[in-house]
N, C-alpha and C positions, 0 to 999 in steps of 0.2 A: 806358252799359255799356262797360267796357274790353275790347278784343279780347284773346283768348287765343292767337290765331294770326294770322299775316300774311294767310293766305287768308280768314279770317273778316273781317278788317278791310277787305280790298278788296271783298268781297261786299257789305258794308254801306255802303261809301263813297258811292254815288250818293244815298242817303237823307240824307247829311250835307251835301250841297251847299246853299249859300245862293243860292237861285235869283235873288234880287234882285242880289246881287253879281256873279253870273255872266251877267247879261242880255246884255251886249255883249262878252263874253270868248270867245275861241276859242283853246284851248291844248291841247297834248298833253304830259303829264308821263310820262316813262319811268322806272319804278322798276326798278333793277337790284340785286337783293338776293342776297347770297351766304350760305353756311352752311346749317344744318339748317332754318331757317325761310325759306330763300331762294326766289327765283323772279323772273321778269320779268313786270311788269304795265304796261300802257299805260292811263293814265287820260286820257280825252278830255272836255274841257268845251267845249260849243258850244250855242248857242241856248238857254241857260238850263238845260241838262241835262248829266248826267254819265254816261258809260259806261266800263266797265272791261273790258279784255280781257287774257287771259294771253298772254305772248309779247312780242316786240319790235316796236315801231312803226317803220316805215321812216324817218320824218322827225319826231322829237319836238322840241318847243321847248325842253324842259328835261329833263336826265338827272340822276336822283338815285341815288347809289350808296352802299350801306352793307351791313352784315350784316342778315339778317332779325331777328336777336335785338336788335340796336340799334334797328331800326325799331320793334319792339314796345315797347322801353323809351321811345323818343321819344313814341309814341302814348299810352302810359300815364303820361306826365309824370315818368318816372324818369330822363330824359336831357335835357340842355339842347341845343337845336339849334345856337345860335351857338358854344358851347364844343365841340360835336362837329365842327363845320366847322374850327375852329381847330386841333384835335388830329388832324384827318385821318380821324376815324371816319365822317364824313359828307362825301361829295363831291358838289358840285353843278356842272353845266356847262350851257352854253346861255344862254338869255335870262334874266339875273339879275332883271330887272324882273318877269317872269312867275313866276320862282321865288319871289320875295318875296310875290307875290300869293296863293300857295296858302293862307296862313292866313286871308285874308279870304274866300276861296271856301269853305273848310271850317272855319268858326270854332269848332266844337265839338270838333275833333280835338285831342287832347293836353291837354284842359282837365280 
């Protein structure tokens, strides 16, 4: 099912975690989304589980910034992540190794 809102996506995210891929991973992804679908969400993966909290985490490993609308387009396969980074629509800072690992942790997202 493709999400129709950013809030809906983040509510369903824990069920999308590949628990095997997350077994030895500890990471906090901070999503900073602007615009009408915007908001701040901290996604924590630890001990093979995922939790999502609204708001800003004090010490995230990776910060992902974009508009909420672009986030939905990415999730629904309508926007290409590498091209979005190159054009500045998607900004990623922090641990790039962990940033790249997000697709293996959540393999069904954007498919």
